[in-house]
C-alpha positions in Angstrom: 0.0 0.0 0.0 1.4 3.4 -1.1 2.1 6.1 1.5 2.2 9.9 1.2 6.0 9.6 1.3 5.9 7.3 -1.8 3.8 9.9 -3.6 6.1 12.7 -2.6 9.2 10.8 -3.9 7.6 9.8 -7.2 6.3 13.4 -7.8 9.6 14.9 -6.6 7.9 17.2 -4.0 7.8 17.5 -0.2 5.3 15.7 2.0 3.8 19.0 2.8 3.1 19.6 -0.9 1.4 16.3 -1.2 -0.7 17.1 1.9 -1.7 20.5 0.4 -2.8 18.8 -2.8 -4.8 16.2 -1.0 -6.5 18.9 1.2 -7.2 21.0 -2.0 -5.2 24.0 -0.6 -5.2 27.2 -2.6 -2.2 28.5 -4.5 -0.6 25.3 -5.8 0.9 25.6 -9.3 -0.9 23.6 -12.0 2.3 21.8 -12.8 2.7 20.6 -9.2 -0.9 19.5 -9.1 -0.4 17.5 -12.2 2.8 15.8 -10.9 1.2 14.9 -7.5 -2.1 13.8 -8.9 -0.2 11.7 -11.4 1.8 10.0 -8.7 -1.4 9.4 -6.6 -3.0 7.7 -9.6 0.1 5.7 -10.6 0.6 4.4 -7.1 -3.2 4.0 -6.4 -2.7 6.0 -3.2 -5.7 6.3 -1.0 -5.5 8.6 2.0 -6.0 7.0 5.4 -9.1 8.7 6.7 -8.7 7.5 10.2 -5.1 8.8 10.5 -6.3 12.1 9.0 -9.1 12.1 11.5 -6.7 11.8 14.4 -4.6 14.6 13.1 -7.6 16.9 12.6 -9.4 15.6 15.7 -12.4 14.8 13.4 -13.2 11.4 11.9 -16.4 12.1 9.9 -17.8 9.0 11.5 -21.1 8.9 13.2 -22.6 6.1 15.5 -26.2 5.3 15.2 -27.5 3.5 18.2 -30.8 1.7 17.7 -32.8 -0.6 20.0 -32.5 -3.4 17.4 -32.0 -3.9 13.7 -34.4 -6.9 13.7 -37.4 -4.5 13.7 -38.1 -3.5 10.1 -38.4 0.2 11.0 -34.9 0.4 12.6 -33.3 -1.6 9.7 -34.8 0.7 7.1 -34.1 3.8 9.2 -30.4 2.8 9.5 -30.3 2.2 5.8 -31.5 5.6 4.9 -29.3 7.4 7.5 -26.3 5.6 6.1 -27.2 6.6 2.5 -27.4 10.2 3.4 -24.3 10.2 5.5 -22.4 8.5 2.7 -23.6 11.3 0.3 -22.0 13.7 2.8 -18.7 11.7 3.0 -19.4 10.4 6.5 -19.2 6.8 7.7 -21.6 5.2 10.0 -21.2 2.7 12.9 -24.4 0.8 13.6 -24.9 -0.3 17.2 -27.7 -2.3 18.7 -28.3 -1.0 22.2 -30.2 -4.0 23.8 -30.7 -1.9 26.9 -29.1 1.0 28.9 -26.0 -0.9 29.9 -25.0 -1.7 26.3 -25.8 1.9 25.3 -23.4 3.1 28.0 -20.8 0.8 26.7 -21.1 2.2 23.1 -21.0 5.8 24.4 -17.9 5.0 26.4 -16.3 3.4 23.3 -17.1 6.4 21.2 
């Protein structure tokens, strides 16, 4: 699996430049954009969203705690929530509460 360092090496730029391209910062020369994006494509580089979340203190992950997914309402509800979150580039953790103790465990985990 390719890393940002691999992308920087192949493109002949710094890690900071790769980061700026990935984060769509302003003021990057078109030639630099082309080199970095070409290296990303060639290496099939995929940014690690969880590592990025730790750095930014934001993961774009939401937990949905429902009483049970066995009930058709909650299953369908979870499906539609996940579809909308996905459209907004969020990920969803689905948790079955099965009571207040389990809910407390999930909240502590999150």
